[in-house]
C-alpha positions as CSV (number, residue, x, y, z in Angstrom):
1,M,15.4,38.7,-1.2
2,T,15.9,34.8,-0.7
3,Q,18.1,32.8,-2.9
4,S,18.0,29.1,-3.7
5,Y,21.2,26.9,-4.6
6,G,20.2,23.7,-6.6
7,S,17.2,23.0,-4.3
8,G,14.4,23.3,-7.1
9,I,12.7,26.0,-5.1
10,P,11.3,28.9,-6.9
11,V,13.3,32.2,-6.1
12,P,11.0,35.1,-5.3
13,Q,11.4,38.0,-7.7
14,T,10.4,40.5,-5.1
15,E,11.5,40.7,-1.3
16,G,10.1,37.6,0.4
17,I,10.7,33.8,1.1
18,A,10.6,30.5,-0.6
19,V,10.0,27.2,1.2
20,V,8.9,23.7,0.7
21,G,5.9,22.1,2.4
22,E,5.7,18.3,2.7
23,A,3.1,15.6,3.9
24,V,2.4,12.1,3.6
25,R,-1.0,10.6,3.7
26,R,-1.2,6.9,4.4
27,V,-4.2,4.8,3.3
28,T,-4.9,1.1,3.9
29,P,-5.2,-0.5,0.3
30,E,-8.9,-1.8,-0.4
31,S,-7.9,-3.7,-3.8
32,A,-5.2,-5.0,-6.0
33,E,-4.2,-5.7,-9.4
34,F,-1.6,-7.9,-11.0
35,V,-0.9,-9.6,-14.4
36,I,-0.6,-13.3,-14.9
37,E,0.3,-15.3,-18.1
38,I,-1.5,-18.4,-19.2
39,A,0.4,-20.3,-21.8
40,T,-0.7,-23.8,-23.8
41,A,1.1,-25.6,-26.6
42,A,-0.1,-28.2,-29.1
43,P,0.9,-29.6,-32.5
44,T,-1.8,-27.6,-34.4
45,A,-3.0,-24.0,-33.8
46,A,-6.7,-25.2,-33.5
47,Q,-5.7,-27.6,-30.8
48,A,-3.4,-25.0,-28.9
49,L,-6.3,-22.4,-28.8
50,R,-9.1,-25.1,-27.7
51,D,-6.6,-26.0,-24.8
52,H,-6.0,-22.4,-23.8
53,Q,-9.8,-21.7,-23.6
54,A,-10.2,-24.8,-21.4
55,K,-7.1,-24.0,-19.2
56,S,-8.4,-20.2,-18.9
57,A,-11.9,-21.4,-17.9
58,Q,-10.4,-23.8,-15.5
59,I,-8.2,-21.0,-13.9
60,A,-11.3,-18.7,-13.8
61,Q,-13.1,-21.4,-11.9
62,T,-10.3,-21.9,-9.3
63,V,-10.5,-18.3,-8.0
64,L,-14.2,-17.9,-8.0
65,P,-14.5,-19.2,-4.5
66,L,-12.1,-16.6,-3.3
67,G,-14.2,-13.7,-4.5
68,V,-12.6,-13.0,-8.1
69,Q,-15.3,-12.8,-10.6
70,R,-15.0,-13.6,-14.2
71,T,-15.3,-10.0,-15.2
72,E,-12.4,-9.4,-13.0
73,L,-10.1,-11.6,-15.2
74,Q,-9.4,-8.9,-18.1
75,T,-7.5,-10.1,-21.0
76,I,-4.9,-7.6,-22.1
77,S,-3.3,-9.5,-25.1
78,V,-3.3,-13.1,-26.9
79,N,-0.4,-14.3,-29.1
80,V,-0.1,-17.5,-31.0
81,L,3.3,-18.6,-31.8
82,N,4.6,-21.3,-34.1
83,F,8.0,-23.0,-33.4
84,Y,10.1,-24.8,-35.9
85,A,12.6,-27.5,-34.4
86,P,15.6,-29.1,-36.3
87,V,15.5,-32.9,-37.1
88,L,18.3,-34.8,-35.4
89,P,20.2,-37.4,-37.6
90,G,18.6,-40.8,-36.9
91,L,15.2,-39.7,-35.4
92,P,12.1,-39.8,-37.2
93,Q,10.5,-36.8,-38.4
94,F,7.6,-35.3,-37.0
95,G,4.5,-35.4,-39.2
96,G,6.0,-36.8,-42.1
97,A,7.9,-34.8,-45.0
98,P,10.0,-31.8,-43.5
99,Q,8.2,-28.6,-43.8
100,V,10.3,-25.3,-44.3
101,T,9.2,-21.8,-43.1
102,P,8.4,-19.6,-45.9
103,G,11.1,-17.6,-47.1
104,F,13.7,-19.9,-45.4
105,A,16.5,-20.6,-48.1
106,V,18.3,-24.1,-47.7
107,A,22.1,-23.6,-48.6
108,A,23.4,-26.0,-51.4
109,G,24.7,-29.3,-50.1
110,F,22.4,-29.3,-47.0
111,Q,19.5,-31.5,-46.6
112,Q,16.1,-29.6,-45.5
113,D,16.2,-30.7,-42.0
114,V,13.8,-28.0,-40.6
115,Q,10.3,-29.4,-39.7
116,F,7.2,-27.9,-38.0
117,G,7.3,-28.0,-34.3
118,A,4.2,-26.8,-32.3
119,Y,1.9,-23.8,-31.7
120,Q,2.0,-21.9,-28.5
121,V,-0.7,-19.6,-27.2
122,K,0.3,-17.0,-24.5
123,N,-2.4,-14.7,-22.8
124,L,-1.6,-11.7,-20.5
125,T,-4.5,-11.4,-18.1
126,R,-5.1,-8.5,-15.5
127,V,-6.5,-9.9,-12.2
128,V,-8.6,-7.4,-10.0
129,V,-8.8,-8.4,-6.3
130,R,-11.3,-6.7,-4.5
131,E,-10.2,-7.6,-1.2
132,A,-6.7,-6.6,-0.8
133,A,-6.1,-9.1,2.1
134,R,-6.8,-12.1,-0.2
135,V,-3.9,-11.4,-2.8
136,G,-1.9,-14.1,-1.4
137,D,-4.5,-16.6,-1.6
138,V,-5.6,-15.7,-5.0
139,V,-1.9,-15.8,-6.4
140,D,-1.4,-19.2,-4.8
141,A,-4.5,-20.5,-6.4
142,L,-3.7,-19.3,-9.7
143,T,-0.1,-20.6,-9.8
144,K,-1.4,-24.0,-8.7
145,A,-3.8,-24.0,-11.6
146,G,-1.0,-23.2,-14.1
147,A,-0.9,-19.5,-14.4
148,S,2.4,-17.5,-13.8
149,L,3.0,-14.2,-12.5
150,A,4.0,-11.5,-15.2
151,G,4.6,-8.5,-13.0
152,G,4.3,-6.6,-9.6
153,F,1.4,-5.8,-7.5
154,S,-0.5,-2.6,-7.6
155,F,-2.5,-1.7,-4.6
156,R,-5.3,1.0,-4.8
157,A,-7.5,2.8,-2.3
158,A,-11.2,3.2,-2.5
159,D,-10.9,7.3,-2.6
160,E,-7.6,7.9,-4.2
161,A,-8.6,11.3,-5.4
162,G,-9.5,12.2,-1.8
163,A,-6.2,11.0,-0.4
164,R,-4.3,13.1,-3.0
165,R,-6.1,16.0,-2.4
166,A,-5.8,15.6,1.5
167,A,-2.0,15.1,1.2
168,L,-1.8,18.3,-0.9
169,E,-3.8,20.5,1.4
170,E,-1.5,19.2,4.5
171,A,1.5,20.1,2.4
172,A,0.2,23.5,1.6
173,R,-0.4,24.2,5.3
174,D,3.3,23.0,6.2
175,A,4.6,25.6,3.6
176,R,2.8,28.3,5.1
177,S,3.5,27.3,8.5
178,K,7.5,27.3,7.8
179,A,7.2,30.5,5.9
180,E,5.5,32.1,8.9
181,T,8.1,30.8,11.2
182,L,11.0,32.0,9.1
183,A,9.5,35.5,8.5
184,S,8.9,35.9,12.3
185,A,12.4,34.9,13.0
186,A,13.6,37.6,10.4
187,G,11.5,40.2,12.1
188,K,8.9,40.3,9.0
189,Q,5.3,39.7,8.6
190,L,4.2,37.2,5.8
191,G,2.3,38.6,3.0
192,E,0.4,36.5,0.2
193,P,2.1,33.9,-1.9
194,H,2.8,34.7,-5.5
195,S,4.2,31.2,-6.8
196,I,3.1,27.9,-5.7
197,V,4.4,24.6,-7.5
198,E,3.1,21.1,-6.4
199,D,4.1,17.5,-6.8
200,I,2.7,14.3,-5.5
201,V,4.1,10.7,-5.6
202,A,1.8,7.6,-4.9
203,S,3.6,4.6,-3.8
204,N,3.4,1.4,-1.8
205,G,6.3,1.9,0.8
206,V,8.6,3.8,-1.5
207,Y,8.6,6.8,0.5
208,T,9.7,4.8,3.7
209,A,12.6,3.4,1.7
210,W,13.7,6.8,0.6
211,R,13.5,8.3,4.1
212,A,15.9,5.1,5.3
213,Q,18.4,6.0,2.8
214,A,18.2,9.9,3.0
215,P,16.6,10.9,6.5
216,F,17.1,14.5,6.1
217,A,15.9,14.9,2.4
218,F,12.2,14.6,2.9
219,G,11.2,16.7,6.2
220,P,10.6,15.5,9.5
221,A,7.4,13.5,9.2
222,A,8.2,9.9,8.2
223,P,5.5,7.3,8.0
224,A,5.3,5.0,10.9
225,F,4.4,1.8,9.1
226,A,5.3,0.3,5.7
227,G,3.2,-1.6,3.4
228,E,0.3,1.0,3.3
229,L,-0.5,3.1,0.2
230,E,1.5,6.4,0.7
231,Y,0.6,9.7,-1.0
232,Y,3.6,12.1,-0.6
233,A,2.9,15.5,-1.6
234,R,5.6,18.5,-1.9
235,V,4.5,22.1,-2.3
236,S,7.2,24.6,-3.2
237,A,6.0,28.2,-2.5
238,S,7.2,31.7,-2.5
239,F,5.8,34.4,-0.2
240,R,6.0,38.2,-0.3
241,F,6.8,39.8,2.8
242,H,3.9,42.0,4.2
243,Q,4.3,45.7,3.3
244,P,2.9,48.1,5.9
245,A,0.7,50.7,4.3
246,R,2.2,54.1,3.8
247,T,0.7,57.0,5.4
248,A,0.5,60.3,3.4
249,A,2.8,62.9,4.4
């Protein structure tokens, strides 16, 4: 019976062998997504919202020649914030008489020196770029138009399910190949599997970084190129040894 010490490999409950199969499927990304923030400010909420609508339309028009349609600018959230600013001594007050936030208590002996400042509209928008190679051009156009990046990039493959399935199939074949090699070295014949556990990680170059830090942790097949989508599959499998049929006495 084989044993496992802190490796996470399932230990066979009968005489057999436990192995881990690994595989990496590399796919060129075909589309990308990222999030931008669009912000405007004005003395009134109505004006801030009008300015924000105009700015959003201008930004959408800017990336239209780059192949990003209006339907590919998807609003995630819109927030309207109001700000109050203190009036400094000797400066004229904005908007006439000072205004105090509801519930704001003014201590005795102090003048009510808090006045209305401005309204700000912030909008988070998801941007979908159907041609991954044009992401840089789209980002440049958006930032020049007044938007700002609010997160990292997420690249996607056209057939993500197919890439995951192919990686798992390769990892399963790798596990069986390892088990057959070990069983043969031990003078045994491999039987049927009785326990299989799978895990898969989709990343954009992370697997390559892991391999650079720990070259012996992930098996022999490291990706040749960074920057592609990588689907790393890991299959832990336990196999019984083949038991020859007993002949009747």
